[in-house]
C-alpha positions as CSV (number, residue, x, y, z in Angstrom):
1,X,-39.9,-10.1,100.6
2,X,-39.1,-10.7,104.5
3,X,-38.9,-8.3,106.9
4,X,-34.7,-9.7,107.0
5,X,-34.2,-9.4,103.4
6,X,-36.0,-5.7,103.4
7,X,-34.0,-4.6,106.1
8,X,-30.4,-6.2,104.3
9,X,-31.4,-4.6,101.2
10,X,-32.4,-1.1,102.7
11,X,-28.8,-1.5,105.0
12,X,-27.6,-2.1,101.3
13,X,-28.8,0.9,99.5
14,X,-28.0,3.2,102.4
15,X,-24.4,2.0,102.2
16,X,-23.9,2.1,98.6
17,X,-25.2,5.9,98.9
18,X,-23.4,6.8,101.6
19,X,-20.7,5.4,99.7
20,X,-21.6,7.7,96.1
21,X,-22.1,10.8,98.3
22,X,-18.4,10.4,100.1
23,X,-16.8,9.8,96.8
24,X,-18.6,13.1,95.5
25,X,-17.6,15.0,98.3
26,X,-13.8,14.1,98.2
27,X,-14.0,15.2,94.5
28,X,-15.0,18.7,95.2
29,X,-12.9,19.0,98.2
30,X,-9.8,17.5,95.4
31,X,-7.3,18.4,95.1
32,X,-6.7,20.4,98.9
33,X,-3.2,19.0,98.7
34,X,-0.2,18.4,96.3
35,X,-0.7,16.2,93.3
36,X,2.4,13.6,92.5
37,X,3.1,12.8,89.1
38,X,5.7,10.0,88.6
39,X,7.6,10.0,85.5
40,X,9.2,6.5,84.5
41,X,12.2,8.4,82.6
42,X,15.1,10.9,83.7
43,X,15.2,14.3,84.6
44,X,15.1,16.2,81.0
45,X,13.9,15.4,78.1
46,X,10.9,15.9,75.8
47,X,8.7,13.9,77.7
48,X,9.4,14.8,81.2
49,X,8.8,18.4,80.1
50,X,5.9,17.3,79.0
51,X,4.4,16.1,82.3
52,X,5.8,19.2,83.5
53,X,3.8,21.6,81.5
54,X,0.7,19.5,82.4
55,X,1.6,19.3,86.0
56,X,2.0,23.6,85.8
57,X,-1.4,23.9,84.0
58,X,-2.9,22.0,86.8
59,X,-1.4,24.0,89.4
60,X,-2.4,27.0,87.4
61,X,-6.1,25.6,87.0
62,X,-6.4,24.4,91.0
63,X,-4.2,26.1,92.9
64,X,-2.6,23.3,94.1
65,X,1.4,22.1,93.3
66,X,1.6,19.1,91.2
67,X,5.4,17.8,91.8
68,X,7.2,15.3,89.3
69,X,8.6,13.1,91.0
70,X,11.1,11.1,88.1
71,X,12.1,7.0,89.2
72,X,13.3,5.6,86.0
73,X,14.2,1.9,84.8
74,X,13.0,-1.2,84.1
75,X,11.5,-0.1,80.6
76,X,8.9,2.3,82.6
77,X,7.8,-1.0,85.3
78,X,9.9,1.0,88.1
79,X,7.8,4.0,88.4
80,X,4.4,2.3,87.3
81,X,4.6,-0.4,90.7
82,X,5.2,2.6,92.9
83,X,2.1,3.9,91.4
84,X,0.0,0.7,91.4
85,X,1.2,0.3,95.4
86,X,0.1,4.1,95.9
87,X,-2.9,5.0,97.6
88,X,-6.3,5.6,95.4
89,X,-7.3,8.8,96.5
90,X,-6.0,10.5,93.0
91,X,-2.4,12.4,94.5
92,X,-0.8,10.1,92.9
93,X,-0.5,9.6,89.2
94,X,1.5,7.9,86.8
95,X,3.0,9.3,83.6
96,X,2.8,6.4,81.2
97,X,3.8,6.1,77.7
98,X,3.6,2.8,75.1
99,X,5.5,0.5,76.8
100,X,2.6,0.4,79.5
101,X,1.4,-1.8,76.6
102,X,4.6,-3.3,75.8
103,X,5.4,-4.6,79.1
104,X,3.0,-7.4,79.3
105,X,4.0,-8.7,76.5
106,X,7.5,-9.0,76.8
107,X,7.7,-9.3,80.9
108,X,5.6,-12.1,82.1
109,X,6.2,-11.8,85.4
110,X,5.0,-8.3,85.8
111,X,5.2,-7.0,89.6
112,X,1.8,-5.4,88.8
113,X,-1.4,-6.2,86.3
114,X,-1.4,-3.8,83.8
115,X,-5.3,-3.8,83.9
116,X,-6.4,-4.8,87.2
117,X,-4.2,-2.4,89.2
118,X,-4.7,0.8,87.1
119,X,-6.9,2.9,86.0
120,X,-6.8,5.4,83.0
121,X,-7.4,8.5,83.5
122,X,-6.7,10.6,79.8
123,X,-4.4,10.5,77.1
124,X,-1.9,13.5,76.4
125,X,0.2,13.8,73.3
126,X,1.7,11.1,70.7
127,X,4.0,11.0,68.4
128,X,4.4,10.0,65.0
129,X,7.0,8.1,63.2
130,X,9.2,9.1,60.5
131,X,10.6,6.9,58.0
132,X,14.4,7.7,57.4
133,X,16.8,7.0,54.6
134,X,20.4,7.9,53.8
135,X,20.9,9.6,51.0
136,X,23.2,6.6,49.4
137,X,20.4,4.5,50.0
138,X,18.9,3.8,46.0
139,X,15.6,4.9,46.7
140,X,13.4,8.1,46.8
141,X,10.3,6.7,47.9
142,X,8.4,4.3,50.4
143,X,7.7,1.5,47.7
144,X,12.2,1.9,46.3
145,X,12.7,1.7,49.8
146,X,10.7,-1.7,50.3
147,X,12.0,-3.0,47.3
148,X,15.2,-2.1,48.2
149,X,15.4,-3.8,51.5
150,X,13.3,-7.2,50.2
151,X,15.8,-7.7,46.9
152,X,18.6,-8.0,49.8
153,X,17.6,-7.8,53.2
154,X,20.9,-9.1,54.9
155,X,22.3,-5.9,53.8
156,X,20.2,-3.7,55.3
157,X,20.1,-4.3,58.9
158,X,17.8,-1.7,61.0
159,X,18.3,0.2,63.9
160,X,16.4,1.1,67.3
161,X,16.7,3.0,70.5
162,X,17.0,0.1,72.1
163,X,16.2,-3.9,71.7
164,X,12.6,-3.7,73.0
165,X,11.3,-0.1,72.9
166,X,8.3,1.3,70.9
167,X,11.0,2.3,68.0
168,X,11.7,-1.8,68.0
169,X,8.4,-2.8,67.4
170,X,7.4,-0.1,65.1
171,X,9.9,-1.4,63.0
172,X,8.9,-5.0,63.6
173,X,5.1,-3.9,62.5
174,X,7.2,-3.0,59.6
175,X,9.2,-5.8,58.8
176,X,6.1,-7.9,59.3
177,X,4.1,-5.8,56.9
178,X,6.5,-5.9,53.4
179,X,7.5,-10.0,54.7
180,X,11.1,-9.3,55.6
181,X,13.3,-9.5,59.1
182,X,16.0,-7.7,58.9
183,X,18.7,-7.8,61.7
184,X,18.0,-5.4,64.7
185,X,21.3,-3.1,65.6
186,X,19.8,-1.9,69.2
187,X,21.5,1.4,70.4
188,X,21.5,3.1,73.9
189,X,20.2,6.5,72.8
190,X,19.0,8.6,69.7
191,X,21.7,10.5,69.5
192,X,24.3,7.6,68.5
193,X,21.4,6.2,66.2
194,X,21.2,9.4,64.8
195,X,24.8,9.6,64.1
196,X,25.6,7.0,62.3
197,X,22.3,7.2,60.1
198,X,23.8,10.6,59.3
199,X,27.0,9.1,58.4
200,X,25.7,5.8,56.4
201,X,26.7,3.3,59.0
202,X,23.1,2.4,59.1
203,X,21.1,3.4,55.5
204,X,17.5,3.4,57.1
205,X,15.6,3.5,60.4
206,X,11.9,4.6,62.0
207,X,12.3,7.3,64.5
208,X,10.5,10.4,66.1
209,X,11.2,13.0,64.0
210,X,11.9,15.7,66.8
211,X,15.9,15.2,66.4
212,X,16.1,14.7,62.8
213,X,14.4,17.7,61.4
214,X,17.3,20.0,60.8
215,X,19.2,17.0,59.6
216,X,16.6,16.5,56.8
217,X,16.2,20.0,55.8
218,X,20.0,20.3,55.3
219,X,19.5,17.2,53.6
220,X,21.8,15.1,55.7
221,X,18.9,12.5,55.7
222,X,15.5,11.5,53.7
223,X,12.2,11.7,54.8
224,X,10.0,9.5,53.3
225,X,6.9,8.9,55.0
226,X,5.8,9.5,58.4
227,X,2.6,7.7,60.3
228,X,-0.8,9.3,61.6
229,X,-3.7,10.6,59.9
230,X,-2.1,13.6,58.1
231,X,1.6,14.6,57.6
232,X,3.7,16.8,59.8
233,X,3.4,20.5,60.0
234,X,7.1,20.5,60.2
235,X,7.6,18.2,57.1
236,X,4.5,19.3,55.1
237,X,6.4,17.8,51.6
238,X,6.6,14.2,53.1
239,X,3.8,12.1,52.5
240,X,2.0,10.0,55.2
241,X,2.5,5.7,55.1
242,X,-1.2,5.5,53.9
243,X,-0.7,8.2,50.8
244,X,2.9,6.6,50.2
245,X,1.0,2.9,49.6
246,X,0.8,1.5,53.1
247,X,-2.5,2.2,54.1
248,X,-2.6,-0.2,57.3
249,X,0.8,1.4,59.1
250,X,-0.1,3.8,61.5
251,X,2.0,2.9,65.0
252,X,2.6,5.7,67.4
253,X,4.0,6.2,70.6
254,X,1.6,7.6,73.0
255,X,1.5,9.3,76.3
256,X,-1.4,9.2,79.2
257,X,-1.7,9.5,82.8
258,X,-3.2,6.9,85.0
259,X,-4.0,6.4,88.9
260,X,-4.1,3.9,91.0
261,X,-7.1,1.3,90.8
262,X,-10.1,2.4,93.0
263,X,-8.9,5.9,92.8
264,X,-12.8,7.1,92.8
265,X,-14.6,7.7,89.6
266,X,-15.3,11.6,90.6
267,X,-11.5,12.5,90.8
268,X,-11.1,10.4,87.7
269,X,-13.4,12.2,86.0
270,X,-12.5,16.0,87.1
271,X,-8.8,15.2,86.0
272,X,-10.2,13.8,82.8
273,X,-12.0,16.6,82.4
274,X,-9.6,19.2,83.3
275,X,-6.6,17.5,81.4
276,X,-8.8,17.5,78.3
277,X,-9.6,21.3,78.8
278,X,-6.2,22.2,79.1
279,X,-4.9,20.1,75.8
280,X,-7.1,22.4,74.0
281,X,-5.5,25.8,74.8
282,X,-3.0,27.4,72.1
283,X,-0.4,27.5,74.4
284,X,-0.1,23.7,74.9
285,X,-0.6,23.1,71.6
286,X,2.2,25.2,70.6
287,X,4.7,23.9,73.0
288,X,3.9,20.4,72.3
289,X,4.8,21.2,68.7
290,X,8.0,22.7,69.3
291,X,8.4,18.5,70.1
292,X,6.8,17.6,67.5
293,X,4.6,16.3,69.6
294,X,0.2,16.6,69.0
295,X,-2.2,17.0,71.7
296,X,-4.1,13.7,71.9
297,X,-7.7,14.3,73.6
298,X,-9.7,10.7,74.9
299,X,-12.0,10.5,78.0
300,X,-10.9,7.3,80.2
301,X,-12.8,4.6,78.3
302,X,-11.4,5.7,75.4
303,X,-7.6,5.5,76.7
304,X,-8.9,2.4,78.3
305,X,-9.8,0.8,74.7
306,X,-6.1,2.1,73.1
307,X,-4.4,0.5,75.7
308,X,-5.9,-2.9,75.5
309,X,-5.6,-2.8,71.6
310,X,-2.2,-1.8,71.9
311,X,-1.2,-4.5,74.7
312,X,-2.7,-7.4,72.0
313,X,-1.1,-5.8,68.9
314,X,2.3,-5.6,70.8
315,X,2.0,-9.0,72.3
316,X,1.2,-10.3,69.2
317,X,4.7,-8.6,67.4
318,X,6.5,-9.5,70.1
319,X,6.0,-13.5,70.2
320,X,6.5,-13.3,66.3
321,X,9.8,-11.5,66.3
322,X,10.9,-13.0,69.3
323,X,11.8,-9.8,71.2
324,X,13.3,-10.2,74.6
325,X,13.5,-7.5,77.5
326,X,16.7,-6.6,77.6
């Protein structure tokens, strides 16, 4: 090896070492100013409150304010795009949900690249789904519901909140499993859908359970099965889809934190470790239970794998069901 090559390699090694030391120093000093979490939903509601809870816990841990910045619109695209174009310093984070994995298959011309422009930090929580049926529905369990729908699919249109959200994807995945595709009725919000379901205007739905728990217990709507690996503590008598005979149906709605691509790895790791520890605390578990959610603990690599898997799965369902962006 000649002198010039040795000199160049030495310079590169010194530069790399300097960069590593700089990143490590930044992580040791992090955070030294307020952190901003961009939430792509309107103020209020369970999701915004969950982000606020995580922010409170980070403030308690590090002594720096965590500001919740609500930027709703575009099926979470507006908030995501803002974060993608923010400085990669760990002070602007994105409160992502399953829509982040839905949008690439739904919107070919996103203003950002969901793979290249973000770095996953940590998952936060997961919501399971529950299969609901109006009491007039001639089905007492999941098998009977499937039999009823398959016999006359045109008589049983299925409702979803929005035309292209995670509820629609969950419903279309169920349709694919049973081999029929009834007509979709999109609703603007959960309250309107719940009113029509309990009134019998629609006969069944796959929904997040939080709103429905008191109505299930009052007998106004029947719960037939829940997604997830185990039964819900609030619905101990309702079987999982696997227990009810559909072992390969396990769609969930997740939430997590992401940072702009290029955020120093030591800062990503520091954030991820703190969040994983926060999610294990009894207080957080209890407050998540109040919104029928469960802590979902993962490393950045595991979160990245989840996003990749869901993005591929959702893109396939969107194409097969011919779902279009609203």
